[in-house]
Backbone as CSV, one residue per row, in Angstrom:
resi,resn,N_x,N_y,N_z,CA_x,CA_y,CA_z,C_x,C_y,C_z
1,MET,75.221,113.439,86.182,76.064,113.146,84.840,77.356,112.643,85.041
2,THR,77.950,111.735,84.245,79.251,111.133,85.361,80.156,110.773,83.573
3,GLY,81.181,110.662,83.490,81.882,110.464,82.714,82.127,108.975,82.116
4,PRO,82.734,108.363,81.292,83.104,106.776,81.006,83.955,106.192,82.127
5,GLN,83.146,105.044,82.525,84.076,104.657,83.687,85.061,103.746,83.057
6,ASN,85.961,103.427,84.208,87.172,103.023,83.986,87.095,101.361,83.626
7,ARG,87.512,100.997,82.530,87.869,100.253,81.949,88.131,98.621,82.815
8,ALA,87.499,97.667,83.369,87.626,97.108,84.427,88.349,96.137,83.749
9,GLY,89.395,95.429,84.434,90.324,94.202,83.735,91.554,94.713,82.654
10,SER,91.272,96.177,82.479,92.224,96.446,81.444,93.865,96.159,82.106
11,ALA,94.570,95.823,81.283,95.596,95.246,81.814,96.741,96.784,82.132
12,LEU,95.945,97.872,81.335,96.857,98.798,81.647,96.436,99.729,83.101
13,HIS,95.347,99.712,83.330,94.720,100.226,84.947,94.757,98.676,85.782
14,ALA,94.663,97.789,85.600,94.722,96.666,86.711,95.797,95.373,86.308
15,PRO,96.890,95.755,86.913,98.066,94.757,86.084,98.125,93.878,86.861
16,GLU,98.935,92.486,86.279,98.621,91.073,86.928,99.682,91.094,87.980
17,VAL,98.941,90.207,88.719,99.705,89.685,90.006,100.577,88.685,89.752
18,LEU,101.628,88.736,89.873,102.695,87.455,89.504,103.469,87.083,91.043
19,HIS,104.024,85.864,90.611,104.641,85.147,91.580,105.944,84.399,91.502
20,THR,106.657,84.841,92.305,108.094,84.083,92.744,107.567,82.465,92.200
21,ARG,108.589,81.425,92.583,108.512,80.394,92.044,107.778,79.655,93.397
22,THR,108.249,80.158,94.588,107.970,79.785,96.051,106.482,80.356,96.370
23,GLY,106.223,81.247,95.303,104.550,81.759,96.038,104.729,83.360,96.188
24,THR,105.460,83.750,96.285,105.912,85.545,96.906,105.442,86.289,96.057
25,PRO,104.066,87.316,96.186,103.236,88.014,95.007,103.988,89.151,94.961
26,TYR,104.022,89.830,93.509,104.689,91.147,93.226,103.871,91.538,92.542
27,LEU,103.820,92.967,91.946,103.642,93.658,90.903,104.702,94.396,89.897
28,ALA,104.735,94.448,88.697,105.619,95.025,87.782,104.882,96.172,87.188
29,ARG,103.937,96.434,87.647,103.441,97.943,86.971,102.241,98.000,87.790
30,PRO,102.286,99.583,87.801,101.213,100.278,88.553,99.725,99.920,88.440
31,GLY,98.908,99.838,89.215,97.408,99.739,88.850,96.552,101.181,89.259
32,VAL,95.641,101.465,88.643,95.305,102.794,88.809,93.456,102.830,88.711
33,LEU,92.799,102.707,89.715,91.549,102.526,89.620,90.569,103.769,90.088
34,VAL,89.448,103.801,89.103,88.945,105.381,89.870,87.709,105.007,90.705
35,LEU,87.857,105.794,92.007,86.763,104.983,92.891,85.634,105.942,92.738
36,ALA,86.009,107.453,92.890,84.867,108.057,93.096,84.951,109.681,91.903
37,GLN,84.095,109.864,91.719,84.555,111.658,90.732,83.416,112.417,91.068
38,THR,83.673,113.877,90.238,82.985,114.727,90.607,81.364,114.260,89.979
39,SER,80.288,114.800,90.621,79.140,114.481,89.769,78.650,115.997,89.777
40,PHE,77.642,116.512,88.459,77.197,117.843,88.362,76.056,117.856,87.687
41,ASP,75.220,118.754,87.920,73.893,118.207,87.518,73.494,120.015,87.081
42,PRO,73.703,120.179,85.646,73.385,121.826,85.515,72.025,122.530,85.493
43,THR,70.845,121.691,85.739,69.630,122.214,85.808,69.423,122.591,87.574
44,ALA,70.222,122.225,88.384,70.534,122.529,89.532,70.871,124.521,90.197
45,LEU,71.306,124.950,88.582,71.362,126.267,88.229,70.304,127.198,88.180
46,SER,69.223,126.531,88.148,67.918,127.095,87.352,67.362,128.177,88.557
47,PRO,67.162,128.017,89.952,66.607,128.835,90.543,67.792,130.601,90.638
48,PHE,69.071,130.251,90.288,69.810,131.176,90.164,69.798,131.903,89.054
49,VAL,70.052,131.639,87.598,70.153,132.007,86.755,68.554,132.648,86.119
50,GLU,67.731,132.079,86.234,66.303,132.423,86.145,65.912,133.697,86.679
51,ALA,66.581,134.250,87.569,65.975,135.219,88.181,66.867,136.722,87.561
52,PHE,67.775,136.279,86.292,68.481,137.502,85.922,67.921,137.040,84.070
53,PRO,67.347,138.375,83.634,67.093,138.099,82.293,68.291,137.953,81.433
54,GLY,67.380,136.753,80.543,68.379,136.345,79.859,69.190,135.339,79.853
55,LEU,69.760,135.125,81.246,70.683,134.254,81.278,70.274,132.600,81.510
56,ALA,69.029,132.393,81.556,68.388,130.870,81.505,68.809,130.121,80.386
57,SER,69.109,130.820,79.450,69.303,129.826,78.133,70.526,129.291,78.608
58,VAL,71.388,129.336,79.451,72.267,128.187,79.590,72.098,126.662,79.875
59,LEU,70.658,127.002,80.257,69.951,125.516,81.051,69.281,124.870,79.457
60,GLU,69.453,125.506,78.584,68.812,124.924,77.147,69.724,124.559,76.336
61,ASP,71.493,124.623,77.029,72.566,124.153,75.943,72.227,122.894,75.520
62,PRO,72.021,122.086,74.407,71.769,120.802,73.931,72.906,119.693,73.967
63,VAL,74.103,120.180,74.567,75.241,119.631,74.472,75.764,119.255,76.069
64,SER,76.245,118.194,76.219,76.483,117.671,77.659,77.846,117.266,77.324
65,LEU,78.606,117.590,78.476,79.935,117.432,79.168,80.195,116.329,79.974
66,ALA,80.944,115.885,80.212,81.563,115.108,81.376,81.295,115.815,82.445
67,ALA,80.877,115.545,83.761,80.484,115.968,85.376,81.920,117.156,85.356
68,GLY,82.722,116.893,85.441,83.986,117.696,85.571,84.510,118.818,84.764
69,ALA,84.105,118.469,83.611,84.225,119.545,82.616,83.000,120.671,82.973
70,GLY,81.690,120.290,83.003,80.664,120.901,83.037,80.765,121.719,84.292
71,LEU,80.994,121.170,85.314,81.346,121.904,86.577,82.307,123.426,86.573
72,CYS,83.489,122.802,85.872,84.889,123.525,85.796,84.231,124.850,84.875
73,LYS,83.653,124.295,83.745,83.008,125.308,82.557,82.177,126.354,83.361
74,THR,81.186,125.992,84.310,80.253,126.462,84.752,80.740,127.382,86.202
75,ALA,81.762,127.122,86.382,82.818,127.874,87.714,83.288,128.968,86.590
76,GLY,83.987,128.834,85.598,84.643,130.081,84.805,83.514,130.682,84.544
77,GLN,82.562,130.109,83.939,81.361,131.194,83.576,80.535,132.166,84.514
78,LEU,80.581,131.775,85.572,80.567,132.682,86.904,80.820,134.117,87.270
79,CYS,82.377,133.537,86.863,83.490,134.942,87.175,82.665,135.746,86.192
80,TYR,82.336,135.932,85.455,81.706,136.944,84.411,80.471,136.947,84.154
81,MET,79.465,135.842,84.970,78.217,135.812,84.868,77.409,135.785,83.167
82,SER,78.684,134.669,82.405,78.351,134.456,81.183,77.618,133.391,81.099
83,PHE,76.016,133.466,81.084,75.223,132.344,81.206,73.995,132.361,79.967
84,GLY,74.195,133.531,79.452,73.603,133.926,78.496,73.614,133.593,76.741
85,ALA,72.945,134.111,76.059,72.955,133.410,74.575,74.334,133.381,74.144
86,ARG,75.125,134.440,74.426,76.420,134.783,73.732,77.447,134.439,74.713
87,ARG,77.344,133.437,75.594,78.572,132.481,76.346,79.085,131.727,75.444
88,THR,79.954,131.031,75.938,80.766,129.890,75.222,79.918,128.644,75.017
89,ALA,79.092,128.244,74.208,78.578,127.046,74.148,79.062,125.650,74.596
90,ASN,78.535,124.536,75.000,79.249,123.526,75.350,79.644,122.786,74.051
91,ALA,79.562,123.078,73.077,79.887,122.739,71.625,81.246,123.043,71.340
92,ASP,81.491,124.240,72.136,82.446,124.895,71.891,83.979,124.856,73.077
93,ALA,83.510,123.967,74.100,84.237,123.960,74.913,85.489,123.600,74.974
94,ALA,85.850,122.722,73.884,87.642,122.495,74.000,87.783,123.828,73.589
95,ARG,87.524,124.661,72.742,88.172,126.265,73.004,88.149,126.892,74.019
96,TYR,87.134,126.557,75.076,86.900,127.472,76.090,87.982,127.216,76.956
97,PHE,88.405,125.946,77.202,89.286,125.292,78.059,90.656,125.460,77.439
98,ALA,90.789,125.355,76.315,92.187,125.731,75.589,92.413,127.040,75.949
99,ASN,91.760,128.085,76.332,91.907,129.543,76.702,92.310,129.700,78.392
100,ILE,91.450,128.309,79.039,91.554,128.284,80.402,93.085,128.311,80.709
101,LEU,93.716,127.297,79.738,94.830,126.620,79.966,96.033,127.368,79.632
102,ARG,95.819,128.422,78.608,96.946,129.526,77.858,96.699,130.482,79.076
103,SER,95.945,130.978,79.672,95.755,132.120,80.313,95.965,131.747,82.142
104,GLY,96.113,130.462,82.417,96.769,130.017,83.485,95.161,130.618,84.547
105,HIS,94.447,130.128,84.255,93.122,130.285,85.108,92.694,128.977,85.613
106,GLY,93.646,128.360,86.513,93.694,126.965,87.247,92.565,126.940,88.219
107,SER,92.328,128.314,88.757,91.344,128.049,90.353,89.771,127.215,89.555
108,VAL,89.437,127.538,88.014,88.274,127.015,88.161,88.466,125.426,87.991
109,LEU,89.477,124.969,87.942,89.651,123.585,87.806,90.161,122.804,89.203
110,GLU,89.736,123.630,90.208,89.972,122.832,91.504,88.594,122.450,92.035
111,HIS,87.460,122.997,91.223,86.107,122.171,91.473,85.931,120.687,91.125
112,ALA,86.848,120.338,90.300,86.185,118.821,90.212,87.329,118.123,90.514
113,CYS,86.597,116.903,91.407,88.004,116.276,92.400,87.658,114.677,91.526
114,TYR,88.953,113.733,91.782,88.851,112.285,91.291,89.434,111.908,92.300
115,THR,89.008,110.294,93.001,89.320,109.907,93.619,89.633,108.021,93.173
116,LEU,91.263,108.240,93.156,91.686,107.041,92.823,92.306,105.989,93.933
117,LEU,92.255,104.822,93.467,93.372,103.568,94.066,94.340,103.268,93.579
118,VAL,95.426,103.762,93.826,97.048,103.598,93.203,97.644,102.540,93.859
119,TYR,98.031,101.405,93.165,98.434,100.044,93.837,99.530,99.706,92.898
120,GLY,99.929,98.593,93.191,101.596,98.328,92.475,102.451,99.014,92.398
121,ILE,102.360,100.074,93.860,103.895,101.249,93.680,104.419,100.474,94.945
122,SER,105.713,100.991,94.992,106.386,100.901,96.406,106.601,101.926,97.239
123,ARG,106.906,101.411,98.384,107.185,102.683,99.688,107.723,103.519,99.018
124,SER,108.946,103.810,98.246,109.779,104.378,97.924,108.810,105.693,97.393
125,VAL,108.046,105.153,96.333,107.103,105.665,95.580,106.280,106.418,96.387
126,THR,105.626,106.300,97.208,104.653,106.674,98.163,105.249,107.762,98.854
127,HIS,106.636,107.603,99.156,107.503,109.003,99.817,107.338,109.970,99.160
128,GLU,107.598,110.095,97.664,107.226,110.866,96.929,106.110,111.541,96.771
129,ILE,104.930,110.610,96.757,103.778,110.905,96.290,103.259,112.184,97.186
130,VAL,103.261,111.498,98.488,102.937,112.317,99.571,103.341,114.060,99.739
131,ARG,104.428,114.163,99.073,104.898,115.458,99.226,104.229,115.981,98.475
132,HIS,102.975,116.201,97.420,102.431,117.134,97.186,100.975,117.103,97.856
133,ARG,101.171,118.289,98.106,99.841,118.770,99.675,98.701,119.198,99.135
134,ALA,99.102,120.179,98.415,97.852,121.342,97.924,96.504,120.354,96.814
135,GLY,95.491,120.644,97.604,94.655,119.908,96.470,94.565,118.155,96.581
136,PHE,95.419,118.008,97.566,95.094,116.037,97.564,94.954,115.835,99.171
137,ALA,94.482,114.633,98.780,93.896,114.046,100.242,94.616,112.487,100.382
138,PHE,95.022,111.522,101.130,95.729,110.733,101.016,95.027,109.584,102.051
139,SER,94.834,108.629,101.747,94.608,107.509,102.410,95.965,105.948,102.278
140,GLN,96.713,105.663,103.159,97.749,105.128,102.702,97.868,103.526,103.784
141,VAL,97.886,102.497,103.170,97.867,101.320,103.606,99.252,101.295,105.135
142,SER,98.658,101.245,106.306,99.595,101.101,107.335,100.148,99.774,107.785
143,GLN,101.922,99.606,107.799,102.356,98.595,107.981,102.534,98.167,109.375
144,ARG,101.600,98.825,110.114,101.744,98.383,111.690,100.596,97.648,111.471
145,TYR,99.787,97.391,110.653,98.422,96.698,110.698,98.773,95.375,109.424
146,VAL,99.507,95.102,108.606,99.804,94.510,107.409,100.365,93.216,108.063
147,THR,99.868,92.116,107.629,100.708,90.694,107.593,100.851,90.532,106.962
148,ALA,101.687,89.174,107.092,102.323,88.796,105.733,101.358,88.079,104.838
149,GLN,100.176,87.692,105.110,99.137,87.371,104.348,98.862,88.189,103.277
150,VAL,98.932,89.331,103.514,98.818,90.403,102.264,100.005,90.978,101.891
151,LEU,101.042,90.960,102.391,102.417,91.429,101.912,102.477,91.095,100.293
152,ARG,102.810,92.432,99.835,103.324,91.984,98.377,104.213,93.120,98.365
153,PHE,104.926,92.973,96.893,106.476,93.891,96.840,106.092,94.262,95.311
154,VAL,106.918,94.975,94.621,106.836,96.219,93.651,108.364,95.745,93.035
155,GLU,108.378,95.192,91.739,109.582,95.243,90.701,109.977,96.481,90.105
156,ARG,111.037,97.023,90.327,110.954,98.369,89.563,111.506,97.807,88.067
157,PRO,111.674,99.284,87.189,111.281,98.492,85.766,112.578,98.430,85.323
158,GLU,113.885,98.955,86.080,115.121,98.912,85.583,115.342,96.840,85.616
159,PHE,114.750,96.181,86.505,114.826,94.911,86.861,114.759,93.874,85.965
160,GLN,113.276,94.306,85.346,112.528,93.461,84.899,113.294,92.992,83.405
161,SER,113.971,94.103,82.741,114.688,93.583,81.366,116.058,93.063,81.722
162,ASP,116.408,92.865,82.839,117.904,92.107,82.654,117.302,90.844,83.471
163,PRO,117.837,89.847,83.292,117.535,88.698,83.611,118.234,88.532,85.215
164,GLU,119.481,88.633,85.404,120.065,88.718,86.071,119.415,89.800,87.602
165,LEU,119.070,90.933,87.328,118.662,91.766,88.435,117.131,90.932,88.463
166,HIS,116.357,90.556,87.535,114.999,90.088,87.989,114.986,88.949,88.712
167,ALA,116.072,87.685,88.496,116.318,86.810,89.294,116.685,87.250,91.077
168,ALA,117.868,88.083,91.039,117.963,88.527,92.094,116.933,89.031,92.864
169,PHE,115.974,89.832,92.545,114.897,90.476,93.021,113.907,89.586,93.697
170,GLU,113.540,88.078,92.650,112.626,87.349,92.951,113.454,86.835,94.309
171,GLN,114.682,86.527,94.420,114.974,85.559,95.312,114.932,86.517,97.002
172,ARG,115.165,87.718,96.644,115.434,88.967,97.569,113.908,88.907,98.268
173,ILE,113.105,89.036,97.729,111.588,88.898,98.196,111.210,87.730,98.560
174,ASP,111.614,86.694,98.055,111.305,85.555,98.858,111.954,85.365,100.313
175,ARG,113.169,85.734,100.340,113.972,85.773,101.620,113.114,86.534,102.732
176,VAL,112.840,88.091,102.093,112.646,89.050,102.965,111.032,88.267,103.605
177,SER,109.954,88.142,102.521,108.917,87.243,103.177,109.094,86.320,104.145
178,ALA,109.985,85.341,103.805,110.279,84.388,104.626,110.628,84.965,106.303
179,GLU,111.654,86.033,106.046,111.740,86.070,107.002,111.224,87.408,108.131
180,TYR,110.034,87.910,107.470,108.665,88.761,108.068,107.999,87.590,108.675
181,ARG,107.950,86.268,108.371,106.806,85.790,108.626,107.413,85.152,109.996
182,ARG,108.846,84.466,109.855,109.487,83.898,111.100,109.719,85.063,112.225
183,LEU,109.833,86.429,112.054,109.865,87.772,112.746,108.484,87.654,113.416
184,GLN,107.518,87.612,112.850,106.328,87.977,113.315,105.923,86.500,114.386
185,GLU,106.295,85.552,114.067,106.371,84.255,114.869,107.071,84.338,116.191
186,ALA,108.252,84.741,116.145,109.301,85.241,117.235,108.755,86.111,117.710
187,LEU,107.937,87.584,117.300,107.459,88.231,118.446,106.312,87.905,118.981
188,SER,105.119,86.941,118.375,104.448,86.377,118.944,104.386,85.391,120.144
189,ALA,105.661,85.016,119.982,106.223,83.993,121.127,106.300,84.543,122.396
190,LEU,107.508,85.653,121.814,107.558,86.378,123.038,106.386,87.400,124.107
191,GLN,105.800,87.645,122.973,104.124,88.407,123.641,103.565,87.331,124.254
192,ARG,103.364,86.246,124.153,102.978,85.135,125.040,103.438,84.769,125.811
193,ALA,104.713,85.045,126.272,105.711,84.739,127.389,105.823,85.790,128.268
194,GLY,105.264,87.012,127.873,104.891,88.262,128.819,106.088,89.221,128.495
195,ALA,106.684,89.208,127.248,107.459,90.209,127.248,106.737,91.820,127.646
196,ASP,107.431,92.511,128.159,107.094,93.955,128.426,106.791,94.722,127.496
197,ARG,107.830,94.853,126.369,107.863,95.674,125.421,106.416,95.224,124.460
198,LEU,106.044,93.929,124.442,105.187,93.702,123.506,103.762,93.320,124.003
199,ALA,103.625,93.844,125.451,102.191,93.486,126.026,101.277,94.894,125.664
200,ALA,100.069,94.221,125.650,98.919,94.868,125.561,97.685,94.656,126.020
201,GLU,96.631,94.937,126.428,95.348,94.407,126.877,94.280,93.918,125.910
202,ALA,94.242,94.993,124.814,93.309,94.970,123.682,93.936,93.903,122.540
203,ALA,92.902,93.227,121.797,93.783,91.935,120.825,94.340,92.990,120.215
204,THR,93.849,93.866,119.122,94.275,95.035,118.406,95.193,95.188,118.716
205,ASP,95.712,95.944,119.609,96.824,96.447,120.468,97.658,95.708,120.447
206,ARG,97.873,94.486,120.696,98.681,93.265,120.816,99.336,92.681,119.233
207,ARG,98.187,93.008,118.395,98.644,92.659,117.084,99.421,93.751,116.357
208,LYS,99.332,94.933,116.965,99.996,96.402,116.664,101.548,96.508,116.904
209,ARG,101.651,96.001,117.929,102.952,95.574,118.947,103.586,94.796,117.923
210,ILE,103.401,93.768,117.587,104.034,92.775,116.765,104.416,93.221,115.621
211,GLN,102.871,93.808,114.558,103.312,94.579,113.179,104.254,95.511,113.377
212,GLN,104.055,96.296,114.319,105.067,97.489,114.076,106.313,97.486,114.589
213,ALA,107.005,96.223,115.530,108.290,95.782,115.557,108.674,95.007,113.844
214,ALA,107.860,94.152,113.500,108.150,93.413,112.338,108.219,94.386,110.972
215,ARG,107.719,94.892,110.856,107.988,96.556,109.881,109.127,96.641,109.536
216,ALA,110.141,96.829,110.623,111.739,97.428,110.332,112.479,96.546,109.170
217,LEU,111.634,95.453,109.398,113.096,94.640,107.837,112.417,94.689,106.759
218,LEU,110.956,95.538,106.539,110.524,95.610,105.276,111.435,96.677,104.152
219,PRO,111.518,96.326,103.277,112.332,97.227,102.142,111.406,98.097,101.528
220,ASN,111.748,99.201,100.676,111.135,100.010,100.140,110.625,99.222,98.676
221,GLU,110.885,98.063,98.593,110.116,97.172,97.472,109.093,96.653,98.374
222,ALA,108.756,96.804,99.434,107.219,96.512,99.477,105.991,97.588,99.003
223,GLU,104.962,96.587,99.009,103.569,97.372,98.093,103.471,98.291,99.415
224,ALA,102.707,99.394,98.599,102.365,100.339,99.424,100.868,100.966,98.685
225,PRO,99.613,100.266,98.678,98.531,101.022,98.214,98.312,102.391,99.288
226,MET,97.777,103.288,98.006,96.976,104.534,98.615,95.487,104.711,97.852
227,ILE,94.726,105.315,98.686,93.504,105.994,98.175,93.710,107.471,98.027
228,VAL,93.886,108.077,96.988,94.351,109.303,96.747,93.113,110.110,95.936
229,THR,92.984,111.437,96.533,91.851,112.281,96.347,92.389,113.635,95.561
230,GLY,92.005,114.311,94.676,93.016,115.352,94.100,91.817,116.365,93.353
231,ASN,92.186,117.507,93.212,91.300,118.199,92.199,92.139,118.361,90.806
232,VAL,91.141,118.557,89.692,92.324,118.739,88.653,93.378,119.630,88.790
233,ARG,93.575,120.712,89.383,94.686,121.434,89.365,95.678,120.660,89.986
234,ALA,95.483,120.300,91.266,96.434,119.194,91.439,97.079,118.037,90.781
235,TRP,96.077,117.305,90.545,96.470,116.152,89.471,96.966,116.553,88.293
236,ARG,96.819,117.445,87.698,97.693,118.476,86.330,99.152,118.330,87.373
237,HIS,99.486,119.141,88.234,100.623,119.192,88.708,101.602,118.008,88.888
238,PHE,100.529,116.964,89.695,101.376,116.095,89.658,101.795,115.179,88.427
239,ILE,100.915,115.317,87.525,101.426,114.722,86.007,102.570,115.290,85.650
240,GLU,102.470,116.621,85.497,103.493,117.345,85.113,104.840,116.839,85.386
241,MET,104.797,117.048,86.880,106.003,116.943,87.936,106.464,115.652,87.665
242,ARG,105.434,114.322,87.883,105.997,113.048,87.772,106.096,112.598,86.548
243,ALA,105.373,112.752,85.627,105.761,111.941,84.104,106.631,112.672,83.600
244,SER,107.369,113.384,83.892,108.070,114.220,83.411,109.670,113.288,83.034
245,GLU,110.343,113.406,82.124,111.720,112.612,81.591,112.594,112.766,82.821
246,HIS,112.586,114.165,83.893,113.424,114.043,84.834,113.118,113.280,85.868
247,ALA,111.913,112.690,86.009,111.082,112.129,87.503,111.903,110.663,87.542
248,ASP,111.737,109.865,88.290,111.807,108.563,88.815,111.329,107.840,88.190
249,ILE,111.601,106.539,87.176,111.093,105.819,86.205,109.943,105.223,86.628
250,GLU,109.880,104.500,87.865,108.956,104.076,88.439,107.532,104.855,88.742
251,ILE,108.194,106.298,89.281,106.564,107.056,89.625,106.415,107.488,88.448
252,ARG,107.113,107.797,87.157,106.731,107.850,85.930,105.981,107.324,85.523
253,GLY,106.081,105.825,85.477,104.931,105.192,85.225,103.453,105.222,85.780
254,LEU,103.262,105.433,87.141,102.334,105.830,87.578,101.996,106.890,87.230
255,ALA,102.304,107.820,87.215,102.149,109.140,86.763,101.399,109.185,85.077
256,HIS,101.994,108.467,84.272,101.210,108.139,82.974,100.076,107.534,82.760
257,THR,99.856,106.155,84.070,98.629,105.642,84.228,97.532,106.546,84.594
258,VAL,98.059,107.292,85.492,97.139,108.451,85.904,96.418,109.438,84.935
259,LEU,97.656,109.872,84.276,96.931,110.263,83.302,96.051,109.829,82.305
260,VAL,96.487,108.721,81.731,95.319,107.636,80.772,94.236,107.692,81.399
261,CYS,94.082,107.481,82.673,92.904,107.002,83.515,91.686,108.521,83.256
262,LEU,92.578,109.443,83.684,91.806,110.408,84.126,91.199,111.250,82.432
263,ARG,92.518,111.097,81.464,91.699,111.448,80.393,90.629,110.763,79.503
264,GLU,90.526,109.431,79.903,89.444,108.755,79.900,87.821,109.630,80.066
265,LEU,88.516,109.617,81.640,86.858,110.274,81.999,86.764,111.949,81.488
266,GLU,87.697,112.666,81.632,87.715,114.268,81.185,88.571,114.740,80.048
267,PRO,88.529,114.010,78.638,89.372,114.168,77.896,89.553,115.995,77.201
268,LEU,88.543,116.728,77.994,88.994,118.253,77.551,89.544,118.879,78.528
269,LEU,89.785,118.274,79.594,90.496,118.602,81.002,92.031,117.962,81.238
270,PHE,92.215,117.210,80.290,93.623,116.480,80.391,94.411,116.422,78.844
271,SER,93.608,116.773,77.912,94.131,116.411,76.338,94.896,117.122,75.942
272,ASP,95.721,118.428,76.733,96.870,118.995,75.914,97.719,118.562,76.304
273,TYR,98.227,117.019,76.900,99.675,116.451,77.191,99.793,115.822,76.035
274,VAL,101.107,115.417,75.472,101.765,115.020,74.647,102.775,113.983,75.000
275,GLU,102.691,112.785,75.071,103.392,111.893,75.372,104.824,111.532,74.269
276,ARG,105.695,110.977,74.964,106.912,110.749,74.199,107.653,109.482,74.936
277,ARG,108.059,108.697,73.837,108.998,107.140,74.241,109.980,107.907,74.417
278,LEU,110.390,107.274,75.717,111.653,107.503,75.853,112.563,106.348,75.744
279,ALA,114.216,106.470,75.934,115.006,105.411,75.544,115.021,104.245,76.149
280,ASP,114.494,104.362,77.540,114.563,103.392,78.826,112.964,102.444,78.581
281,GLY,112.009,102.985,77.446,111.221,102.045,77.629,110.119,103.066,78.173
282,SER,110.368,103.575,78.910,108.966,104.414,79.609,108.425,105.669,79.090
283,THR,107.285,106.163,79.454,106.738,107.461,78.733,106.951,108.142,79.554
284,ALA,107.131,109.877,78.428,107.258,110.981,79.470,106.166,111.641,78.688
285,VAL,105.747,112.881,79.817,104.263,113.485,79.245,104.750,115.047,79.284
286,HIS,104.389,115.964,78.498,104.943,117.069,78.363,103.468,117.745,77.867
287,THR,103.129,119.332,78.585,102.410,120.063,77.780,102.984,121.439,77.842
288,GLU,102.311,122.302,76.742,102.334,123.755,76.053,101.937,124.491,77.546
289,THR,101.325,124.136,78.088,100.243,124.527,79.181,100.684,124.234,80.593
290,PRO,101.970,124.457,81.437,102.328,123.748,82.651,101.575,124.928,83.465
291,LYS,101.834,124.546,84.914,101.301,125.184,86.007,100.184,126.134,86.043
292,VAL,99.073,125.406,85.277,97.970,126.269,85.105,97.346,126.325,86.766
């Protein structure tokens, strides 16, 4: 059983790649793509529940839930062996999860996991993302292997609405991109000339020696895409911390987009969030049941 698919091509989830007049690519909004999610087969419970009188009725529930909600609800009901006729039926799952959130019984939310590709985010934002450790796994682009051919940048929201700041941003990334290419070429020439500190036997290692030196000039505005896997409890904490009005405006945009994606997949697990438009044009998120 799977939830609804991420809407391919949505301007919200997959932002447009922009270019300066000289062709330097950059993004002005974060992209979030759902790569993987929890699957759940309630019929797999049958060998267990059928051994107990009256518990097999859980298998006859006519209402199907999204995979994550179904798994988390089952995990919660196992705690009380609540699989019989008097259990909370799937039709009342919204009430069930509202009680879970109010009681703070968040451990059952750790069973459902979602893997997202997040991009159009700067290196400064990823430094904050990786501080979220519990319940998360990260794989991030390595600047030791990134060449100029795949180098992109991220424009902060504050620059986008001001013509002077926007023009300065485009000029800056044009300059950095050109300098990055020239530095790679200069390092390659030194390596071919036999420079000791750039020497390596394998071709991969030779490229890495060049890239790890060239990345020294890349700014925090360089794009740093990541694949992030987190369970529901971890994602909720991320949203509450990073979509807060007190968070950095760039990461707030990412956290709000993450919420929109996950709420599409699992409305029962993320429906308690309230969005509020701030004076700076961004969206802050709040819930009455934080730190579940």
